[in-house]
C-alpha positions in Angstrom: 127.2 67.2 81.5 125.8 70.2 83.5 128.1 72.5 81.5 126.9 71.1 78.2 123.3 71.6 79.3 124.0 75.3 80.0 125.6 75.7 76.6 122.7 74.1 74.8 120.2 76.3 76.7 122.3 79.4 75.7 122.3 78.4 72.1 118.6 77.8 72.2 118.0 81.4 73.5 120.3 82.9 70.8 118.8 81.0 67.9 115.2 80.7 68.9 114.5 83.3 71.6 110.7 83.2 71.4 110.7 79.4 71.5 113.1 79.3 74.4 110.8 81.4 76.5 107.6 79.7 75.3 106.7 82.9 73.6 104.7 83.9 70.5 104.8 87.1 68.5 102.3 89.9 68.8 101.5 93.1 67.0 101.8 96.6 68.5 99.6 99.5 67.6 100.3 103.0 69.0 97.7 105.8 68.4 96.1 103.8 65.6 99.4 103.2 63.8 101.0 99.7 63.7 104.6 99.7 64.9 107.0 97.9 62.5 110.7 97.8 62.0 111.6 97.0 65.6 114.9 95.1 66.1 113.0 92.7 68.3 109.3 92.2 67.7 106.8 92.3 70.6 106.3 88.8 72.0 104.0 87.2 74.5 105.7 85.4 77.4 103.5 83.7 80.0 100.5 85.6 78.7 102.3 89.0 79.1 103.2 91.3 76.2 106.9 92.1 76.2 108.4 94.8 74.0 111.8 96.3 73.4 112.1 99.2 75.7 114.0 101.6 73.6 112.3 100.9 70.3 108.8 101.3 71.7 109.0 104.1 74.3 111.2 106.4 72.3 108.4 106.3 69.7 106.2 107.8 72.5 108.5 110.7 73.2 110.2 108.8 76.0 113.9 108.5 76.9 115.3 105.1 77.6 118.6 104.6 79.4 120.5 101.4 80.1 122.8 100.8 83.1 124.9 97.8 82.2 126.6 97.4 85.6 123.3 97.3 87.6 121.3 95.7 84.7 118.7 98.4 85.0 116.5 100.1 82.4 115.3 103.7 83.1 112.4 105.1 81.1 111.8 108.9 81.3 108.5 110.3 80.0 107.7 114.0 80.7 108.0 114.3 84.4 107.9 110.6 85.2 110.9 108.4 85.8 110.5 104.6 85.9 113.4 102.3 86.9 113.2 98.5 86.3 115.8 95.8 86.9 116.3 92.7 84.8 114.6 89.6 86.3 113.2 91.6 89.2 109.6 92.5 89.8 110.5 95.5 92.0 110.2 98.8 90.1 110.6 102.5 91.1 108.2 105.1 89.8 109.4 108.6 90.7 111.3 107.2 93.6 108.4 105.1 94.9 108.3 101.4 95.0 105.9 99.3 93.0 105.6 95.6 92.3 105.2 94.3 88.8 103.7 90.9 88.0 106.3 90.3 85.3 110.0 91.3 85.3 112.1 92.7 82.4 114.2 90.2 80.6 117.2 90.2 78.2 116.7 88.2 75.0 119.3 88.2 72.2 121.1 91.2 73.8 117.8 93.2 73.7 116.0 94.4 76.8 112.3 93.4 76.8 110.0 95.0 79.4 106.3 94.2 80.1 104.2 96.6 78.0 101.2 97.3 80.2 103.0 98.3 83.5 105.1 101.2 82.2 102.5 102.3 79.7 99.8 102.6 82.4 102.3 104.1 84.8 102.8 107.0 82.3 99.0 107.4 82.0 98.4 105.6 78.7 95.4 103.5 77.8 96.4 99.8 77.1 94.0 97.4 75.2 94.3 94.0 73.7 92.8 92.8 70.4 92.5 89.0 70.7 91.4 88.5 67.2 94.2 90.5 65.7 96.7 89.4 68.4 97.6 93.1 68.9 98.5 95.3 71.9 96.9 98.7 71.5 98.2 101.9 73.2 96.5 105.3 73.2 98.7 108.0 74.4 96.0 110.7 74.0 92.8 110.6 76.0 90.0 110.7 73.5 87.2 110.8 76.1 85.8 107.4 75.2 87.5 104.9 77.5 87.0 101.2 76.6 87.1 98.1 78.7 90.5 96.6 78.1 90.8 93.0 77.0 94.0 91.2 78.0 95.8 88.4 76.2 94.6 84.9 77.3 94.8 84.5 81.1 96.7 87.8 81.4 94.5 89.6 84.0 97.1 92.1 84.8 96.0 93.7 88.0 95.6 97.5 88.3 97.5 97.4 91.6 100.3 95.2 92.9 99.0 91.9 94.2 101.8 91.8 96.7 102.6 94.7 99.1 106.2 95.1 100.1 107.3 94.0 103.6 106.7 97.4 105.2 110.4 98.3 105.0 110.0 100.8 102.2 107.9 103.9 101.6 104.2 103.1 100.9 103.1 103.0 97.2 102.5 106.4 95.6 98.7 106.3 96.0 99.2 106.3 99.8 101.8 109.0 99.7 100.5 111.7 97.3 98.4 114.2 98.9 94.7 114.2 97.9 93.7 116.9 100.3 93.5 120.4 99.0 94.0 121.7 102.6 97.6 120.6 102.5 100.4 122.6 100.8 99.5 123.3 97.1 101.9 123.1 94.2 101.4 126.2 92.0 104.1 125.3 89.5 102.9 126.5 86.1 105.2 124.6 83.8 106.3 120.9 84.3 110.0 120.2 84.2 110.7 118.2 81.0 113.2 115.4 81.1 116.3 115.7 78.9 119.2 113.4 78.4 122.3 114.8 80.1 125.4 113.3 81.7 125.5 112.7 85.4 125.8 116.0 87.3 126.9 116.9 90.8 124.7 118.9 93.3 127.2 121.3 94.7 125.2 123.7 96.9 121.8 124.2 98.6 121.1 127.9 99.3 118.6 128.8 101.9 116.4 131.9 102.2 119.1 133.5 104.2 121.4 133.2 101.2 118.8 133.8 98.5 117.1 136.8 100.0 113.7 135.3 99.2 111.4 132.6 100.6 113.1 130.1 98.4 115.7 127.3 98.4 118.0 127.1 95.5 119.9 123.9 94.5 123.0 124.4 92.3 124.3 121.7 90.0 127.7 121.6 88.3 126.1 120.9 84.9 122.6 120.5 83.3 120.1 118.5 85.4 118.4 115.7 83.5 115.1 115.3 85.3 113.3 116.5 88.5 110.3 115.0 90.2 108.5 116.3 93.3 105.6 115.1 95.3 103.9 116.0 98.5 103.3 113.3 101.2 100.2 113.1 103.4 102.2 114.3 106.4 103.1 117.5 104.5 106.6 116.6 103.5 107.7 118.0 100.1 110.1 115.5 98.4 112.2 116.7 95.5 114.1 114.0 93.5 116.9 115.1 91.2 117.7 112.3 88.8 121.1 111.5 87.4 122.7 113.6 90.1 125.3 113.0 92.8 124.8 114.7 96.1 128.1 116.6 96.9 126.6 118.7 99.6 126.5 118.5 103.4 124.1 119.8 106.0 122.6 120.7 108.2 120.7 123.4 106.3 118.8 126.4 107.8 115.1 125.8 108.1 113.1 128.9 107.5 109.5 130.2 107.2 107.1 127.3 106.5 109.9 124.8 106.4 110.6 123.0 109.7 113.6 120.9 108.5 115.6 120.4 105.4 117.6 117.2 104.8 119.2 115.5 101.8 120.4 112.0 100.8 121.9 110.1 98.0 118.6 108.2 97.6 119.8 106.0 94.8 123.0 105.2 93.0 121.5 103.2 90.1 120.5 105.5 88.7 121.9 108.4 90.8 119.1 110.2 92.5 119.6 113.1 95.0 116.6 113.5 97.3 115.9 116.8 99.1 113.1 116.6 101.8 111.4 119.7 103.1 109.5 119.0 106.4 106.7 121.6 106.2 105.6 123.3 109.4 102.5 124.8 108.0 100.3 124.6 104.9 101.5 126.9 102.1 101.8 127.1 98.4 105.0 126.3 96.6 106.6 126.1 93.1 109.4 124.1 91.7 111.3 125.5 88.7 114.4 124.9 86.7 116.6 127.6 85.2 117.1 128.0 81.5 120.5 126.3 81.6 119.1 123.6 83.9 121.8 124.2 86.5 119.7 125.9 89.1 116.6 124.4 90.7 114.4 126.7 92.8 111.8 125.7 95.4 109.9 128.8 96.3 107.2 129.2 98.9 104.3 131.8 99.2 104.5 134.1 102.2 101.6 134.9 104.4 100.3 138.5 104.6 99.6 139.1 108.2 97.3 141.5 110.0 96.7 141.9 113.7 93.5 142.9 115.4 93.6 143.5 119.2 90.6 143.1 121.6 90.1 143.2 125.4 87.4 142.5 127.9 87.2 142.2 131.7 88.9 138.8 131.8 91.4 138.6 128.9 93.3 140.3 126.1 93.3 138.9 122.6 95.5 139.4 119.6 93.8 138.0 116.4 96.6 137.1 114.0 95.1 136.6 110.5 96.6 135.7 107.2 95.8 134.2 103.8 96.3 130.8 105.5 96.8 129.7 109.1 99.8 131.5 110.5 102.7 129.6 112.0 103.6 131.2 115.3 106.3 130.6 117.9 106.1 132.0 121.4 109.3 133.0 123.2 109.8 134.0 126.8 113.5 134.8 126.3 112.8 138.4 127.4 110.7 137.4 130.4 109.4 139.3 132.3 109.9 142.3 130.0 107.7 141.1 127.1 106.3 138.1 125.3 107.7 137.5 121.8 105.4 136.1 119.1 107.4 135.0 116.0 105.3 134.5 112.8 107.1 132.4 110.3 106.8 132.8 106.5 105.0 136.1 107.1 104.9 139.6 105.7 103.5 142.3 108.1 100.7 144.3 106.5 101.4 147.1 109.1 104.2 147.7 111.5 104.7 150.0 114.5 103.7 150.4 118.1 100.0 149.9 119.1 98.4 150.6 122.5 95.8 148.2 123.9 95.5 149.2 127.6 93.9 145.8 128.3 93.6 143.7 131.5 97.2 142.5 131.1 98.6 144.0 127.9 99.7 147.7 127.9 100.9 147.7 124.2 102.5 145.7 121.5 105.0 146.3 118.7 104.8 144.7 115.3 107.8 144.6 113.0 109.3 142.7 110.1 112.0 140.9 112.1 113.8 139.4 109.1 113.2 138.1 105.7 110.1 135.9 106.0 109.7 136.3 109.8 107.4 138.8 111.5 107.8 139.6 115.2 105.2 140.9 117.7 106.4 142.0 121.1 103.6 142.1 123.7 104.3 144.2 126.8 102.5 143.6 130.1 101.4 146.0 132.8 102.9 143.7 135.4 103.3 140.0 136.2 103.2 137.2 133.8 99.8 135.8 132.9 98.8 132.6 131.2 98.7 132.4 127.4 96.2 130.3 125.3 96.1 129.7 121.6 93.0 129.2 119.4 93.5 128.1 115.7 91.3 128.6 112.8 91.5 128.1 109.0 93.3 131.5 108.4 94.0 132.8 111.9 95.5 132.1 115.3 94.2 133.9 118.4 96.7 134.6 121.2 94.7 134.9 124.4 96.3 136.3 127.5 94.5 135.5 130.7 94.8 134.7 134.4 96.5 131.4 135.3 95.5 128.7 137.7 95.9 129.3 141.5 99.4 128.5 142.8 100.7 127.3 139.4 102.9 129.2 137.0 105.1 128.2 134.0 108.5 129.7 133.6 109.1 129.9 129.8 112.8 130.6 130.3 113.7 127.5 132.3 110.8 125.3 131.1 109.6 124.7 134.6 106.1 124.3 136.1 106.2 125.8 139.6 103.7 124.8 142.2 103.6 127.2 145.2 103.8 125.8 148.7 101.3 128.5 149.7 98.8 126.2 147.9 100.5 122.8 148.4 101.8 122.8 151.9 103.4 119.3 151.8 103.7 116.7 149.1 105.9 113.5 149.1 107.4 113.7 145.6 108.6 110.1 145.8 104.9 109.1 145.7 104.0 110.9 142.5 102.7 108.4 140.0 103.8 108.8 136.3 102.1 107.7 133.1 104.2 108.6 130.0 102.0 108.2 127.0 104.7 109.4 124.7 103.1 108.1 121.5 100.2 110.4 122.2 102.5 113.3 123.3 101.0 113.1 126.7 102.6 112.8 130.2 100.4 112.5 133.3 101.5 113.0 136.9 99.1 112.0 139.7 100.0 114.0 142.8 99.5 112.5 146.3 97.5 115.6 147.3 93.9 116.7 147.2 92.9 118.5 144.0 91.0 121.4 145.4 94.1 123.4 146.3 95.2 123.9 142.7 91.8 124.4 141.2 90.8 122.9 137.9 91.4 124.1 134.4 94.1 124.5 131.7 97.3 126.4 131.5 98.3 127.0 127.9 101.9 127.3 127.1 102.8 126.6 123.4 106.6 127.1 123.7 107.5 124.4 121.1 108.0 121.9 123.9 104.8 122.0 126.0 101.4 122.9 124.6 99.4 123.0 127.8 98.9 121.6 131.3 95.5 120.4 132.3 94.7 120.2 136.0 91.9 117.7 136.9 90.6 115.6 139.8 90.8 111.8 139.8 87.9 109.7 141.0 89.8 109.3 144.3 90.1 113.1 144.7 93.8 113.4 143.9 95.2 116.2 141.7 96.4 115.1 138.3 98.6 117.2 135.9 98.3 116.2 132.3 101.1 117.6 130.2 100.2 117.9 126.5 103.6 118.1 124.7 104.7 118.9 121.2 107.1 116.0 121.1 108.5 113.3 123.4 109.5 114.9 126.7 110.8 113.8 130.1 109.8 115.3 133.5 111.8 115.7 136.6 110.5 116.8 140.0 112.3 118.5 142.9 111.4 120.8 145.7 112.7 124.0 147.2 111.7 125.9 150.3 109.0 127.8 148.4 108.0 125.6 145.5 107.6 122.2 144.0 109.3 122.4 140.6 108.5 120.1 137.6 111.1 120.5 134.8 110.2 119.8 131.2 113.2 118.3 129.5 114.2 116.5 126.4 114.8 112.8 127.0 118.5 113.0 125.9 119.0 115.7 128.6 118.4 113.3 131.4 119.0 109.8 130.1 122.5 108.4 129.3 121.2 106.1 126.6 118.0 106.0 124.6 116.9 103.0 122.5 113.9 103.0 120.2 112.4 99.6 119.4 110.2 99.5 116.3 107.8 96.5 116.0 107.2 96.3 112.2 103.8 96.5 110.5 100.7 96.6 112.6 97.0 97.4 112.2 95.9 97.3 108.6 99.3 96.1 107.7 99.8 92.6 109.2 103.0 92.0 107.3 103.7 88.4 106.3 101.0 85.9 107.2 101.9 82.2 106.9 100.8 79.0 108.6 98.4 81.0 110.7 101.1 83.3 112.1 101.0 87.1 111.6 104.2 88.9 111.5 102.8 92.0 113.2 101.9 90.0 116.3 105.1 88.1 116.6 107.4 91.1 116.3 105.2 93.1 118.8 105.6 90.3 121.4 109.4 90.1 120.9 109.7 94.0 121.0 107.8 94.1 124.3 110.2 91.5 125.7 113.2 93.4 124.6 111.9 96.7 126.0 111.1 95.1 129.3 114.6 93.9 129.7 116.2 97.2 128.7 113.9 99.1 131.2 115.6 97.3 134.1 118.6 99.5 133.6 118.5 103.0 135.2 120.8 104.5 132.6 118.8 103.2 129.6 115.5 104.8 128.5 113.6 102.6 126.0 110.7 103.7 123.7 108.6 101.8 121.3 107.0 103.1 118.1 103.9 101.1 118.8 102.6 99.2 121.9 99.5 97.6 120.3 98.3 96.3 117.0 98.0 99.7 115.3 99.3 101.0 112.0 102.2 103.5 112.2 103.5 105.1 108.9 107.1 104.6 108.3 107.8 108.3 108.2 106.4 108.6 111.8 108.6 105.8 113.0 111.7 107.5 111.6 110.8 111.0 112.8 110.0 109.6 116.3 113.5 107.9 116.5 115.3 110.9 115.1 114.1 113.1 118.0 116.3 111.3 120.5 117.5 107.8 119.8 121.1 106.6 120.3 120.2 103.2 118.8 117.2 102.1 116.6 116.1 98.4 116.2 113.2 97.5 113.8 111.9 94.0 114.4 110.5 92.0 111.4 109.9 88.4 110.3 110.7 87.3 106.8 108.8 85.4 104.1 109.4 84.2 100.5 106.8 82.8 98.2 107.1 79.3 96.7 110.3 78.5 98.6 109.1 76.8 101.8 112.6 75.5 102.8 114.3 78.9 103.0 115.0 79.7 106.7 117.4 81.8 108.8 118.0 85.1 110.4 119.4 88.3 108.8 120.1 91.8 109.9 119.9 94.8 107.5 121.5 98.2 107.7 122.1 101.2 105.5 125.6 102.8 105.6 125.6 106.6 105.9 128.4 109.0 105.1 127.5 110.9 108.2 128.4 108.0 110.5 131.5 108.5 112.6 132.7 106.1 115.3 130.2 103.3 116.0 128.3 102.5 112.7 125.1 100.8 111.7 127.3 98.1 110.1 129.0 97.3 113.4 125.6 97.4 115.2 124.2 94.9 112.6 127.1 92.5 113.0 126.7 92.5 116.8 123.0 91.9 116.8 123.3 89.2 114.1 126.0 87.4 116.1 123.9 87.3 119.3 120.8 86.0 117.5 122.7 83.2 115.7 124.5 82.1 118.8 121.3 82.0 120.9 119.1 80.2 118.3 121.4 78.2 116.1 119.5 79.4 113.1 120.9 79.6 109.6 123.1 82.7 109.5 122.1 84.8 106.5 124.4 87.6 107.7 124.5 91.3 108.2 123.4 92.8 104.9 123.2 96.3 103.5 120.5 98.0 101.5 119.7 101.6 100.6 116.0 100.9 100.3 114.6 100.4 103.8 113.2 103.6 105.0 113.7 102.9 108.7 117.4 102.3 108.3 118.0 104.8 105.4 116.3 107.9 107.0 117.2 107.4 110.6 120.2 109.5 111.9 121.6 107.0 114.5 123.0 103.5 114.2 120.0 101.6 113.0 119.2 98.0 112.1 116.3 96.0 110.7 116.1 92.4 112.0 114.5 89.6 110.1 114.2 87.0 112.9 113.1 84.1 110.8 110.9 83.0 107.8 107.2 82.6 108.4 107.0 80.9 105.0 108.9 78.0 106.5 106.5 75.9 108.5 109.1 74.9 111.2 110.4 78.4 111.7 106.9 79.8 111.8 106.0 77.4 114.6 109.1 78.4 116.6 108.4 82.1 116.1 104.8 81.6 117.4 106.1 80.1 120.6 106.7 82.2 123.7 109.9 80.3 124.5 111.5 81.1 121.2 110.4 84.7 121.3 112.0 85.0 124.8 115.2 83.5 123.3 115.3 86.0 120.5 114.4 88.9 122.8 117.3 88.0 125.2 119.7 87.9 122.2 118.6 91.2 120.9 118.8 92.7 124.4 122.3 91.4 124.9 123.3 92.8 121.4 122.0 96.2 122.3 123.9 96.2 125.6 127.1 95.3 123.8 126.5 98.1 121.2 125.8 100.7 123.9 129.2 99.8 125.5 130.8 101.0 122.2 129.0 104.3 121.9 
C-alpha cells in the first residue's frame, strides 16, 4: 500500500506539478519586458515565486550549471558565484554561507529556484505586482528605488532569519572589509566569468620566483571564474572556481604577506581557495591573463625614507613610507649591529650615513632583496634598549638606555636580571599569571621593586614586544611580558644572573591541547528551553581543561574563558600556533523536530594528515562520550564546511554533545552532573588520542 501511495504521488507531480506543490502560476517581467516561452513557467509555492534557473538567469547574462551527482545548481553572474542545493536552504555566495527561506526544488525534471534570493544576491531590484500577479526584476539601477511588494504573506527577509551554528565563516556582511584603512583593492577590471571545463591549479609562484611583489597562480587550462574578498582581520581570500588544487605548500611569505596557504575549499563545485594573511595594510590587484591560465595577485611596495635624529637621551630613526612600514628587528649579529628589516619596501636612498648619537655611530641602508629593505644600525658600544612608535605612515625606532640591572638578549630570547641588583630571589616562589588570550604573561617576583626601577623595556623581536616593570600594592616587583603570540616562560639562575627565557609553548611542553568553547558573547548559539549553548559548552570546556591541567606533560589552552565573542578565524589561528589536538565543543539543535537527540562528532579529512588523523580522533572521542552517557550514537561524521576543523592544521574535532531542541536532553545538558560526565569522557578521549600521537 505504501509503495502504491508513492507511485500515485509521483504521477501527480509529473502530470500536475503546480497542483502537487499547491502552486499557482505567475508572470515574470525583466527590465520592463515580460518573459515568455520558458519550458516551465514561474509558479508560486508557499507564497514564494519559483523560476526555472537556466531559462531566467541566462536571460540576465548569467551562466547556469547543474551538478547532477551533488544535485546542485550554480549561477554565475559577472564576478558573483551562487551555489544552491536541491531541497536545502543553505546557499553559498562567493564561498560564503547564507541561509535561504525557501530551497530549490525539481519539478518535472526542471530545476526551480526562489527568484528573490539570487536576484537580490546579484544586486537586482525585485518587486511584486499583486494586481498583475507578476514578479518584476530591474537589472539596471534607474535611481528611483521603489518599495517592493511581495506576494501574499511572502515577507521575504533581507537577511537570513536563522544564523548558522557558528561552525562556518560569518555571513559576508561580517567578513567584507568596510574600513578604508585596511588593504585596498586597486583592481581596475573585474574578472568576468566564462564557462570552461574543470581545470587544475598546478603551481603557485612566489615573489622569489616572479621577481616582483606578486604571487602567480598557474592553471593547466582556462579558469572559469575568480572571486576575491578581504576579511576584517586583513586576510585576502582568492577563490578559483571550477578548479582542482594540485599544489602543495608551504609557500614563501614575502613583503606584506605573513602567510600563504591553500585548500580544496569545495568539491561541488570544485573551488580552490588561496588565503594571504596580510602583515600590513597595502594595496593589491587581482588579474587574469588573456588566455585565463595565469592569475596574478600583485601588491604595492612601500617607498621608504629614513630621517635620523639624536638628543641627550636617545637616538631615533624615523622610517617613513606611503603607508605604515612593516619592520622586523633582528639581533642575529649582536653585539655588532642591530638589523632592521623593512618588508614590502623600496629604499628611496641607500648608502652609509653617520649619526654620532648617544648610542648610534652610523647606519647603512640597502635594498637587501626584492621587496625587502635592510638598515644596519651600528653602536658605539654596549647594547641599549630599543622602543618602537607607530604612526599612520611611519615607524620610529628609538634607541635608549635600558632599566637598571635588566637586559634582553635578542639572540637567545632571554631576559637577564643581574645579581648586582637582585642579590637573592627564591625562583620557586615566583607567581605566574598567563593571560595568553591577551598576549600577556605576568611574573610577580618575591623581591622588593625598588632594585629594578620602574619602566618599560621595548623589544619587538617577533616574539616579545616589551617588558613592563611595575610595583604591586604590596611592594613586590612585577614583570609584565607583552608578547606577539602565545609564549611560555622558564626561569633559572646562574652565579651572576636570574634568567627568564621566552619560549614557544611547543618548545617546552610535550603535548598541547586547545579547547574551543563554541559561540559566546553576541553569538549565544542555540537557545532552547531556557538553555544557552554558549554557557553549556563553556562550562564543559572548563571542566575538560581542569582535568587536563593535572598532567605535567600536557599544556591546555582555551579560546575563550568567559562569555565573549571570538571570531572563527581567531580560534583557528590561535590553535595553529601550537596545538597537537583541537577540540571544539558545541550543542546541537534542530527546528520542528523535538524528538531528535544524540551525540555526534564532526571532522574534516585533510590530505596533509599523516599518522594519527582527525577521523581517528573523532572516532575515539565519540566512543568515549557514548559509553559514558548512553546517548543516541549519531556517529563520527565528516564535513568540509566547518571552519574550525577545515582550517586547523592538527587533528581537530567538533563535538555536538546533545540537542538543546530536545527538552529532556536540554535539561541534562543544563545539569552540572551531566556536564561533568561529558567532560570526563572528552578528557579520557583526549588522553587516549595523545597516546597515539
